[in-house]
N, C-alpha and C positions, 0 to 999 in steps of 0.2 A: 642573533639566534638563527641557526641553520639546521636543516634536516640532515640527519646523519645516517639513519637507517630506515629502510622500508622492508618489512618482513611479512611473510605469510605463514599462518599456522592452520593446518587441517586437523580437525579433531572429530571424534565420535561423540554422540549423545543419544540418550534414549527418548523415543517419542512414540505416541499412540496414533500418529497420523500416517496414513498410507496414501499413495498416489495411484490413480487409475491409469489406464493406457492412454487417456487423453490429457493427462497431467493435472487432473482435478483432485483436491484433497478430500479424503473421507476418513472416518474412524477405522482403526484396525488394531490388531494385537500389538503390544509393545515390541518395538524393534530398535535396532541401532541405525541411526542416520548420520550423515556427514555434513559438517559445516566448516566454513573458513573464517578466520579472523585476520584482518589486516592491522598491523601495528606500525605507526609512523612515529619515529623517535627523533627528537632534536638534540643538539649538542649539549644542552643543559640538563638532559635526562628526562625532560617532559615527553610523555607519549600520548598518542591518541589512538583509539581503537574503533573498528567497525566490522560488522559481520556481513557475510554474503555467500554466494555459491562458490563451490570449490574452484570453478573455472577462473575466478578472479585472481587467485594466487598461483596459478601455474607459472613455472619459471620463465617462460617466454613473455608472458604478460608483465611480470615484475621487471624483468631485465630490459625488454625492448621499449617499454612505455613508462611504467611508474617510476622506476629508479632513474631512468634517463632524464625525466622531467623534474623529479622532486629532489633528488639528492643535491645538497649544497645550497638549496634555496630557503628563503625565509618562509616558514609555514603560515605566516599571517598574510601572505600574498595570494590568498585563495582564488580571487578572480583571475589573476594572470596565470596561475598554475592550472586552474580548470580549463581556461581557454587553450593553453598549450597542450594539455592532455586531449581535449576534444579535437584539436587540429590533427593529432596523430591517429584519430579514428579513420580518416581517409587513407585508404591503402592498407589498413590493418587486417584485411580479409575477415572482418567480423570478430577478431580476437579481443579487441578493446571495445567491449559492448558498453551501452549506456549503464547497465547494472554494475559493471566493473568500475566505470568512471564514478558512479555514485558512491561506491564503497570507499575509494581513495579520498573523495571529497568529504565524506562524512568523517573519516578519520582525522582530516585536517581541522574540521570544526570541533571535533571532540578534543583534539590537542589544544586548540585555542581556549576552549572552555576550562580545561583542566589547568592550563597555565595561568589563566586569569581568575580561577576559582569562581566561575560563574556558569550557570546553565546556558546551553546554546540558545534556548528560546528567548532568553533575555539579551543575548548578543545580537539576535535577529531584530530586536525591538519589540519586546513582549507587549501583546495587546491584552492578554488575560493569563491567569494561572490555573484555570480549570476550563474544560471544554465539554459540552454535552456530547454524548456518544450515541451512535446507533449500533444496534446489534446486527452484524452482517453474517448471515447463515452460510454454511457450506452449500455446495451444489446438492441437489436432490440425489437420492440413492434408491436402492432396492433392499434396504435393511429394515426388517420389521421393527417398529418402534422408533425408527430413526426419522428420515425425511423422505419416506417412500410414497406418501399419499397427501392430498390436500389437508385431510383431517390431522395428520401428524404435524404438518407445518403449523396449523392453527394451534394445536396443543403446545407446541414448542414456543410459539409466539406469546402465548399466555404466560408461560414460565419466564420468558425474557422481560415481559412487562413487570412481573412480580419481582424480578431481580433489580429493576429500577430503570430499564431502558424506556425512553420516551419516543424512540424511533427504531424501526426494524427494516433491514433490506433483505429481500429474498434473492438468493441465487437458485434458480429452478433447475429442472432436469436437463442434462446434456449427455450425448453419447460418451461412454458406451452403455448408459442405461438403456434397457431394451426398447422402451416406448418413446424415447426422446429423439428429436425434439417434438414437442406437442403443444400447439397453440392452445388447444382446449384445456390440457392439464395445467399449463401455466396460469390461465385465467381462473380455473377452479381453485388453485392454490392461493392466488391473490384474494379471491372472493372469500375463501374460508378464513384467511388471516384477518381480513377487514372485519368480518362478522365476529370473530373471536375477541379482538382487542378493542372494538368500538371506534368511534369517529375521531377521538382525540390523539391517537398515536400516529405519528408520521410514518408512512410506508413508502418503500421504494422497490423497484424491480430491476435486477440485472439478469436478463434472460439469455437464451441461446444466442451466441455471437454471430450466427450466420443465417438468421431469418431473412426471407425476402421482404421487399418493401411492403407488399400487401399484407403479409402475415404480421409484420411489425405494426402496421396501421391498425389491424384488427385488435391486437393486444393493447396498443396505446389507447384506443377508444374505450376499451373495457376498463383500463386503469383510470381514465378520466371519470367514469361513472363511479368508481370506487374511491375517488378522491386521493389518489396516490401523489406523493410529493415530487417524484421524478422517475424517469425511465432511462436506462443506460445500456450501452453496448449490445443492442439487439440485432445489429447488422455488422457486416464486414466493414471495419473502419477505413479500409483503403478506398472505399467509395464515399468521399465526402459529399458528393452530389446526392447520394441516397439519404444522407442525414439532413441535408438542406431541404430535400423534398419532404421528408417526414416531419421535420420541425415546422414546416409551413402548413401541414395538415392537422396538427394537434395543438391543443392548449396546454397539455401536461408538459412541464419542462423536460427537455432532452439534455442529458449530461454526456460530455465527451470532449475530446477523444481520450480513451483510457490506455490502450495498448499500442497504438501506432507510434512509429518512430518519428523523429524530427524535433524533439525537445520543444522549446517555446516557438520555434518557427512554424511548426505545424499548427499549434494552438492559435497562433495569430491568424492563420489562414481560415481556420474553423470559425473563429469569432467574426471575422470580416465577411465570411460567406453565409452567416446565419445558420450554420450547420448544427449549432447547439445553443441552448439557453443558459447553461451553466458549464463553465470550463472544468476540465479534469486534468489533474497532474499529480504524480506521486514521486517521491525522491528516487526510488530505483528506476522508475520508468522514463524519467527525463534526464537522468544523469547527475543527480545530486540535489542538495538543499538549495544552493544558489539558483539554479535554473527553475526550481519549483517556485521560489520566491518571485522570480521574473514572470512566471505564468500568472501568479496571483496578482501582481501589479498590472499586468496586461489586462486581466479580467476586470480589475477595478476601474481601469481607464475606459472600458466598454460598458461600465455599469452592471457587470456580471459578478456572480459568485464564482469562487473557485473551490470546488470540493476536492479535498486531498484524498488520493486513492491509496487505500491500504493502511495497515496498522504499523506499529513499531515506533521506536524512540525518535527517529528523524522526522517521520511524518507528523508525529505528535508535536514536535518542536515547531514545525512550520504552521500547523493548525493553530497553535497558541499565539503565534507571532503575527497573524493576519486577522483583519476584521471580516473580510468577505468570504468566510467559510462557516457554515452553520453547524457542521457535525464533524466528529472524529469517528473514523470507521474502526470499530472494535470487533475483531473476529480473526479467523472464521469460526463460527459457533455451530455446535451440534449437540443434540440431546445426550450423546454418549461420551462427550468430552467435557472436562472442567477447564475452561479457559483461565480461570482465576488461579490456577496452579502454574507457577513460573516455569519456563524451560529450564532444563537441568543445568545449563551453563550460566544462568543468572540467579542471584540470591533473592531477587524480588522482581515483581512484575514491573515493566517500564510504563504500564498504563493502568494503574489501579483505579477502579471505579467505585464511587460511593453509592448509597442506596437510592439517591435521587438521580442517578444516571450521569453524573459528571466524572470525567477523568481528570485527576489532579496531576499537575506537572511536578516531576522530581526536581528538588533543589540541589541535587548533587551536581558538581561541576561537570561540564561537558554535555554529552547527550543524555546523561542521567541514568545510564545502565549500570546496575550494580553487578559487575562481572565477577563470576567465581573463577578466578585465575588458577586456583588449585585444581578445580575440576577439569579445566581445559588442559592443564599440564599433565594430569594423570591420564587424560583421554587422547592425547596428541598422537596423530598418525605420522605426520610429516611436518617439517619446518623448511621453509624456503628462504 
């Protein structure tokens, strides 16, 4: 069995999400957005699929890296192929990003699952077939009735609990919101949510990413009094020393790193340095399913949990395959949006949640995404 084709498809789809000048998602009027789908096809006709940003399927990325490494190779040799792609990142001038690497690797996993008629989470060594979810809010905004005040956060938290969530993570206000960042507003929002949902709902905070050490310490001490479950990405992650300092000052678990580059190498340094109490890794951020599993194993060796960052089929598969992860991140959520409505290019949600707050794993082969290929074909802008 050999890989015969690596293709990229760019297509439009309708969404009610907008992005502000700092890149944060918020509700907005329905508009047309752009997505890319990578298709890897073997010589027996089996294909695997994965979605990602348009940059992933630019002709140079496909020709100089993906096709050069993958064409003619056994698609089941995922570790070797991933290592060869990762090797090409050196000297790629940033064109072969970790997010691009992740999309190609996800497509290989999807192909394997479809060939073997088995879900990827079982190929990974399933630990469970349902995972408790936390509701992860969008960043705060200035939309009346949205997430513009602590009281609105509290009201939305109550609705999330009524929906079935047993845990909620707040993303608070960040620029370009006029009053952000604000230590006082972050603490007020956290206090309002705790009062609204009571003591039995797990709460977490993902705050402004560039607070100073002293501001982060102030917030962290407030979160300890509110019995929050963890605190994440409150400072620039390029300063591991700042995280080590903060973790030594606080009892609340510090989660990280989330966005810094370096795959499992960086996470090993953080664990060894005591810069976090819970490791963080997500499939797009560390370059694929395989390296995310490596981070989870690394965390387990240190007696740490590994909380998987972000939603989606690939992250859900990893979460279901490991023991040392407490929650699946379901979101981003907002009062003005219906998360339970699948995106236009999928026939069903990849992460359906029951009334008790559990997300159930799809038993479809591969990553479990029920792709609407007709919709994508009708909305295609370019094929590469």
